[in-house]
C-alpha positions as CSV (number, residue, x, y, z in Angstrom):
1,X,-39.4,-98.2,198.3
2,X,-38.7,-95.2,196.1
3,X,-36.3,-92.8,197.8
4,X,-36.6,-89.0,197.5
5,X,-32.8,-89.0,197.6
6,X,-32.4,-90.3,194.1
7,X,-28.6,-90.2,194.0
8,X,-28.4,-92.7,196.9
9,X,-29.4,-95.5,194.5
10,X,-26.3,-94.9,192.4
11,X,-24.2,-94.6,195.5
12,X,-25.5,-97.9,196.8
13,X,-24.8,-99.6,193.5
14,X,-21.2,-98.4,193.6
15,X,-20.7,-100.5,196.7
16,X,-20.2,-97.6,199.1
17,X,-23.0,-98.7,201.4
18,X,-23.1,-101.3,204.2
19,X,-26.3,-103.1,205.1
20,X,-27.4,-103.4,208.6
21,X,-26.8,-106.8,210.1
22,X,-30.0,-106.7,212.2
23,X,-33.1,-105.7,210.4
24,X,-36.6,-106.6,211.4
25,X,-40.0,-105.1,210.6
26,X,-41.7,-104.4,213.8
27,X,-45.5,-105.0,213.6
28,X,-47.9,-102.4,214.8
29,X,-48.8,-103.0,218.4
30,X,-52.4,-102.4,219.2
31,X,-53.8,-102.3,222.7
32,X,-57.4,-102.6,224.0
33,X,-59.5,-99.6,223.2
34,X,-61.4,-99.7,226.4
35,X,-60.8,-97.6,229.4
36,X,-57.9,-95.2,229.2
37,X,-56.0,-96.8,226.2
38,X,-56.8,-95.2,222.8
39,X,-55.4,-95.8,219.4
40,X,-52.1,-97.7,219.2
41,X,-51.0,-96.1,222.5
42,X,-47.1,-95.9,222.4
43,X,-45.0,-97.0,225.4
44,X,-43.5,-94.0,227.2
45,X,-40.0,-95.1,226.3
46,X,-40.7,-95.3,222.6
47,X,-42.5,-92.0,222.1
48,X,-40.5,-89.2,220.8
49,X,-41.3,-85.7,219.5
50,X,-41.2,-85.5,215.7
51,X,-41.8,-87.5,212.5
52,X,-42.3,-90.8,210.1
53,X,-44.4,-93.3,208.1
54,X,-44.5,-94.4,204.4
55,X,-44.5,-97.4,202.3
56,X,-44.9,-99.1,199.1
57,X,-43.8,-97.7,195.8
58,X,-47.3,-97.6,194.5
59,X,-48.4,-95.4,197.4
60,X,-45.3,-93.2,196.9
61,X,-46.2,-92.8,193.3
62,X,-49.7,-91.7,194.2
63,X,-48.4,-88.9,196.4
64,X,-45.9,-87.8,193.8
65,X,-48.2,-88.0,190.8
66,X,-51.0,-85.9,192.4
67,X,-52.4,-83.4,189.9
68,X,-54.3,-80.2,190.7
69,X,-57.9,-80.2,189.7
70,X,-60.3,-77.3,189.2
71,X,-61.7,-75.5,192.2
72,X,-58.7,-76.1,194.4
73,X,-59.0,-79.8,194.2
74,X,-56.0,-82.1,194.3
75,X,-56.5,-85.8,193.6
76,X,-54.5,-88.7,194.8
77,X,-56.3,-90.7,192.2
78,X,-56.5,-90.1,188.5
79,X,-60.2,-89.5,188.5
80,X,-62.1,-86.4,187.5
81,X,-62.7,-83.5,189.8
82,X,-65.6,-84.0,192.2
83,X,-65.2,-87.7,192.4
84,X,-64.4,-89.5,195.6
85,X,-63.9,-93.1,196.4
86,X,-64.6,-95.0,199.6
87,X,-61.1,-94.4,201.0
88,X,-61.5,-90.6,200.9
89,X,-58.4,-90.2,198.7
90,X,-59.6,-86.9,197.2
91,X,-57.9,-84.0,198.9
92,X,-60.2,-81.0,198.6
93,X,-58.9,-77.7,199.8
94,X,-60.7,-74.4,199.1
95,X,-58.7,-72.3,201.5
96,X,-55.8,-72.6,203.9
97,X,-56.8,-72.3,207.5
98,X,-53.6,-70.8,208.7
99,X,-53.8,-70.1,212.5
100,X,-57.5,-70.6,212.5
101,X,-58.7,-70.7,216.1
102,X,-60.2,-74.1,216.8
103,X,-63.7,-74.2,218.3
104,X,-65.5,-76.9,220.3
105,X,-67.3,-77.9,217.1
106,X,-63.9,-79.2,215.8
107,X,-63.8,-81.7,218.6
108,X,-67.0,-83.6,217.7
109,X,-68.0,-87.0,216.1
110,X,-71.1,-86.6,213.9
111,X,-71.9,-83.6,216.2
112,X,-71.3,-85.6,219.5
113,X,-69.4,-83.4,222.0
114,X,-67.5,-84.2,225.2
115,X,-70.0,-84.0,228.0
116,X,-73.0,-85.0,225.9
117,X,-75.6,-87.4,227.5
118,X,-76.1,-91.1,227.0
119,X,-79.4,-90.3,225.3
120,X,-77.6,-88.2,222.7
121,X,-75.1,-90.9,222.0
122,X,-77.8,-93.4,221.2
123,X,-79.7,-90.8,219.2
124,X,-76.7,-90.3,216.9
125,X,-75.2,-93.8,216.8
126,X,-78.0,-96.1,217.9
127,X,-77.9,-98.9,220.4
128,X,-74.4,-100.2,221.2
129,X,-73.2,-103.7,220.5
130,X,-71.9,-104.0,224.1
131,X,-72.7,-102.1,227.2
132,X,-70.7,-102.0,230.5
133,X,-71.1,-100.0,233.6
134,X,-69.0,-99.4,236.7
135,X,-69.4,-97.1,239.7
136,X,-67.9,-94.1,237.8
137,X,-68.1,-94.9,234.1
138,X,-70.4,-96.3,231.4
139,X,-68.7,-97.8,228.3
140,X,-70.5,-98.3,224.9
141,X,-68.9,-100.4,222.2
142,X,-70.1,-100.3,218.6
143,X,-68.8,-103.3,216.7
144,X,-70.8,-103.3,213.5
145,X,-70.0,-103.8,209.8
146,X,-69.9,-100.1,209.3
147,X,-68.6,-98.9,212.7
148,X,-65.9,-99.8,215.2
149,X,-66.1,-97.2,218.0
150,X,-65.9,-97.0,221.8
151,X,-67.6,-94.2,223.8
152,X,-66.9,-93.8,227.5
153,X,-69.2,-91.7,229.7
154,X,-68.7,-90.3,233.1
155,X,-71.6,-91.2,235.3
156,X,-73.6,-88.6,237.2
157,X,-71.9,-87.4,240.3
158,X,-72.8,-85.3,243.4
159,X,-73.1,-81.6,242.7
160,X,-70.1,-80.8,245.0
161,X,-67.8,-82.8,242.7
162,X,-69.0,-80.8,239.7
163,X,-67.4,-77.7,241.0
164,X,-63.6,-77.2,240.9
165,X,-61.7,-76.5,244.1
166,X,-58.1,-75.9,245.0
167,X,-56.1,-78.9,244.0
168,X,-59.1,-80.7,242.3
169,X,-60.7,-80.3,238.9
170,X,-64.4,-80.4,238.4
171,X,-66.0,-83.7,237.4
172,X,-68.1,-83.4,234.3
173,X,-70.7,-86.1,233.6
174,X,-71.4,-87.3,230.1
175,X,-69.1,-88.3,227.2
176,X,-65.6,-88.5,228.5
177,X,-63.7,-90.2,225.6
178,X,-64.4,-91.4,222.1
179,X,-62.2,-93.8,220.1
180,X,-63.0,-94.3,216.4
181,X,-61.2,-97.2,214.6
182,X,-63.6,-97.7,211.7
183,X,-66.5,-95.8,210.4
184,X,-66.6,-94.3,206.9
185,X,-69.8,-92.3,207.6
186,X,-68.4,-90.7,210.8
187,X,-67.1,-87.2,210.3
188,X,-64.9,-85.4,212.8
189,X,-65.3,-81.7,213.3
190,X,-65.3,-79.8,210.0
191,X,-65.5,-83.0,207.9
192,X,-62.4,-85.1,208.5
193,X,-63.0,-88.8,207.9
194,X,-60.9,-91.9,208.4
195,X,-58.7,-92.3,205.3
196,X,-58.4,-88.6,204.6
197,X,-54.8,-87.5,203.8
198,X,-52.7,-86.0,206.6
199,X,-52.3,-82.9,204.5
200,X,-56.0,-82.3,204.4
201,X,-56.0,-82.7,208.2
202,X,-53.4,-80.0,208.8
203,X,-55.1,-77.7,206.3
204,X,-58.4,-78.1,208.2
205,X,-57.1,-78.0,211.7
206,X,-53.9,-76.0,211.3
207,X,-50.7,-76.6,213.2
208,X,-50.9,-79.5,215.7
209,X,-50.2,-78.8,219.4
210,X,-47.6,-81.4,219.0
211,X,-46.6,-84.4,216.8
212,X,-45.7,-87.6,218.5
213,X,-44.0,-90.6,216.9
214,X,-44.2,-94.3,217.9
215,X,-40.9,-95.4,216.4
216,X,-41.6,-99.1,216.8
217,X,-45.1,-99.1,215.3
218,X,-44.1,-96.4,212.7
219,X,-47.2,-94.4,213.6
220,X,-47.6,-90.6,214.1
221,X,-50.0,-88.8,216.4
222,X,-51.2,-85.3,215.5
223,X,-52.5,-83.8,218.7
224,X,-55.0,-80.9,219.0
225,X,-56.3,-79.3,222.2
226,X,-59.8,-77.9,222.5
227,X,-60.5,-74.3,223.6
228,X,-61.6,-75.4,227.1
229,X,-58.3,-77.3,227.5
230,X,-60.1,-80.3,229.0
231,X,-59.9,-82.6,226.0
232,X,-57.5,-83.4,223.2
233,X,-58.2,-84.8,219.8
234,X,-55.5,-87.3,218.7
235,X,-55.2,-88.4,215.0
236,X,-53.2,-91.6,214.4
237,X,-51.5,-91.2,211.0
238,X,-50.8,-94.4,209.1
239,X,-49.8,-94.8,205.5
240,X,-50.0,-90.9,205.2
241,X,-53.7,-91.0,206.1
242,X,-55.9,-90.7,209.2
243,X,-56.1,-94.3,210.6
244,X,-57.8,-93.7,213.9
245,X,-59.0,-90.8,216.0
246,X,-59.5,-90.4,219.8
247,X,-61.1,-87.7,221.9
248,X,-59.9,-88.0,225.5
249,X,-59.0,-85.9,228.6
250,X,-55.5,-84.4,228.4
251,X,-52.7,-86.6,229.8
252,X,-49.1,-87.5,229.0
253,X,-47.7,-88.1,226.4
254,X,-50.3,-86.1,224.5
255,X,-50.0,-83.1,226.8
256,X,-46.8,-82.1,228.4
257,X,-46.6,-81.1,232.0
258,X,-44.7,-77.8,231.4
259,X,-44.6,-75.3,228.6
260,X,-41.9,-75.5,226.0
261,X,-39.3,-72.7,225.6
262,X,-40.4,-70.4,222.8
263,X,-38.7,-67.7,220.8
264,X,-40.8,-65.8,218.3
265,X,-43.3,-68.7,218.3
266,X,-40.7,-71.3,217.6
267,X,-39.7,-74.2,219.9
268,X,-36.5,-76.3,219.8
269,X,-38.7,-79.2,218.6
270,X,-39.4,-77.2,215.4
271,X,-35.8,-77.7,214.5
272,X,-35.6,-81.5,214.9
273,X,-36.4,-84.3,212.4
274,X,-37.5,-87.7,213.5
275,X,-36.2,-87.0,217.0
276,X,-32.7,-85.9,215.9
277,X,-31.3,-82.4,216.2
278,X,-28.1,-81.2,214.5
279,X,-24.9,-80.5,216.4
280,X,-25.8,-83.3,218.8
281,X,-24.1,-86.6,219.5
282,X,-25.3,-89.4,217.2
283,X,-26.7,-92.7,218.5
284,X,-27.1,-95.2,215.6
285,X,-30.1,-97.2,216.7
286,X,-31.7,-94.6,219.0
287,X,-35.2,-95.0,217.4
288,X,-34.9,-97.5,214.6
289,X,-32.5,-100.0,213.2
290,X,-30.5,-98.6,210.3
291,X,-30.8,-100.2,206.9
292,X,-27.8,-98.9,205.0
293,X,-24.6,-97.0,205.8
294,X,-22.9,-94.8,203.2
295,X,-19.4,-93.6,203.8
296,X,-18.2,-90.4,202.1
297,X,-15.2,-88.1,202.6
298,X,-15.0,-89.0,206.3
299,X,-18.7,-88.5,207.0
300,X,-21.3,-91.3,207.3
301,X,-24.8,-91.3,206.0
302,X,-27.1,-93.6,208.1
303,X,-30.2,-94.6,206.2
304,X,-33.4,-95.7,208.1
305,X,-35.8,-96.4,205.3
306,X,-37.9,-93.2,205.7
307,X,-35.2,-90.8,206.8
308,X,-31.4,-90.4,206.8
309,X,-28.8,-88.8,209.1
310,X,-25.4,-87.4,208.1
311,X,-22.8,-87.7,210.9
312,X,-19.3,-86.3,210.9
313,X,-16.0,-87.9,212.0
314,X,-16.6,-86.6,215.5
315,X,-20.0,-88.6,215.7
316,X,-22.0,-85.3,215.6
317,X,-25.2,-85.0,213.6
318,X,-24.7,-82.6,210.7
319,X,-27.8,-83.1,208.7
320,X,-31.1,-84.9,208.8
321,X,-33.3,-85.5,205.8
322,X,-36.6,-87.2,204.9
323,X,-36.5,-90.0,202.3
324,X,-40.2,-90.7,202.0
325,X,-43.5,-89.0,202.7
326,X,-44.1,-91.3,205.6
327,X,-41.9,-89.2,207.9
328,X,-43.1,-85.9,209.2
329,X,-41.7,-82.7,210.6
330,X,-42.6,-81.5,214.1
331,X,-45.4,-79.5,212.6
332,X,-46.8,-82.3,210.5
333,X,-45.3,-81.5,207.1
334,X,-43.7,-84.0,204.7
335,X,-42.7,-84.6,201.1
336,X,-45.4,-84.1,198.5
337,X,-47.2,-81.3,200.5
338,X,-48.1,-78.1,198.6
339,X,-46.1,-75.1,199.4
340,X,-49.2,-73.3,200.6
341,X,-49.6,-76.0,203.2
342,X,-46.0,-75.4,204.4
343,X,-46.6,-71.7,204.6
344,X,-49.8,-72.3,206.6
345,X,-47.9,-74.4,209.1
346,X,-44.6,-72.5,209.3
347,X,-45.5,-68.9,208.2
348,X,-43.2,-66.8,206.0
349,X,-39.8,-68.3,205.3
350,X,-36.7,-66.6,206.8
351,X,-35.3,-66.5,203.3
352,X,-35.7,-68.0,199.9
353,X,-33.0,-69.2,197.5
354,X,-34.5,-69.2,194.1
355,X,-33.2,-71.3,191.2
356,X,-32.9,-70.2,187.5
357,X,-36.1,-70.0,185.4
358,X,-37.2,-73.4,184.1
359,X,-39.5,-76.2,185.3
360,X,-36.7,-78.6,186.3
361,X,-35.0,-76.2,188.7
362,X,-35.8,-75.9,192.4
363,X,-36.2,-73.2,195.0
364,X,-35.2,-73.6,198.7
365,X,-37.3,-72.1,201.5
366,X,-35.3,-71.7,204.7
367,X,-36.6,-71.4,208.3
368,X,-33.7,-70.4,210.4
369,X,-33.5,-71.6,214.0
370,X,-33.4,-68.8,216.7
371,X,-31.8,-71.4,219.1
372,X,-28.7,-72.3,217.1
373,X,-26.8,-70.1,214.7
374,X,-26.5,-71.7,211.2
375,X,-29.2,-74.3,211.8
376,X,-32.2,-74.2,209.3
377,X,-35.1,-76.4,208.3
378,X,-35.2,-76.3,204.5
379,X,-38.0,-77.2,202.1
380,X,-37.0,-77.8,198.5
381,X,-39.6,-77.4,195.7
382,X,-39.5,-78.0,192.0
383,X,-40.8,-75.2,189.8
384,X,-42.9,-77.6,187.7
385,X,-44.9,-79.1,190.6
386,X,-45.0,-76.5,193.4
387,X,-44.9,-79.5,195.8
388,X,-42.3,-80.2,198.4
389,X,-39.6,-82.4,196.9
390,X,-37.1,-82.6,199.8
391,X,-37.0,-81.7,203.5
392,X,-33.6,-81.2,205.3
393,X,-32.4,-80.0,208.7
394,X,-29.0,-78.5,208.1
395,X,-26.1,-77.1,210.2
396,X,-24.0,-76.0,207.2
397,X,-24.9,-74.0,204.0
398,X,-26.0,-76.0,200.9
399,X,-23.4,-75.2,198.3
400,X,-25.7,-75.9,195.3
401,X,-29.4,-76.6,195.8
402,X,-29.8,-77.6,192.2
403,X,-27.4,-80.5,192.4
404,X,-28.9,-83.3,194.6
405,X,-25.4,-84.7,195.2
406,X,-24.3,-81.5,196.7
407,X,-27.6,-80.9,198.4
408,X,-27.0,-84.0,200.5
409,X,-23.2,-83.6,200.9
410,X,-22.4,-86.6,198.6
411,X,-20.2,-84.6,196.2
């Protein structure tokens, strides 16, 4: 795995790192897609607010080597503009949809909405492979060569139950949930397909309502709520791409029971990375088993494969940083994103520290926390690429953003 933090390779070679005695790759845990269990549903204990997911050096190189094509096209492949392979690797962005209000049309599968009838389901997707019916629900399963999808419909109900009363929500017959696991020809909302990059998703849909992480399965969930607030669209992000999608009624952990504290549109979650906040006590294996430990000037740098944490001698988190583009911020950003995508997700930076002229120098874009003085989320970008090169959550000023060693406190 290629690290964004290049200097760590040299540090590890110098023998300053200790390897974890207990490392094991945890396989993705899938559950049945029937009933109320969509996607890779995380256990309540393992779900946290915030970020990761990445892999193989070849995939990392794809993300890093992306080149801008004509007409606002960025390609993960080295093909010509306008081409697209079966994996939907081409990222096409004509405009940034910053703060675009979502409509009910964004919560559809080939035009199928929540509440649509059984007849419309069959008209769009044909006859199901399996059909099951209970007193309250009808479930259709499509297990074909070109489609793996489950659609659950609420059966018709007496008129009195269709009207909301005090303490009871209205019951709406028709499509209740949709789970898509495979289907290259199925488009979601404005044209999102399985296999599309996570960056294209956030450019089309904007800032997620929240980003959840299943630390064991190394899967992220980007959650969006429809205007009627009676359904959520959950995108499971694996290998930096949309792996599965589910439309379902709102429920924990996808929707929280109480609103979060906000100041100027910010929440405390915006100033965490992979579940860690700075100036907080550090727990080594809180979410993942550490892979390497670097000791430097009394501080410790705990490395977890896709992210790292700097801890001081008092066991307090000082800095959190992303190592690969498989980890995400609380708003769905990661390494390799274009700066315009960052601005669409986060708005105007609190301040910008610009480097000297020259393509090899970097600029730093700071988003300062209104909850803790001196805490900032920082995006580093090289002049020659205009892509995000590093993401850090800091509690102390960076002395020299041009020097990676100083940027990460290793000098």
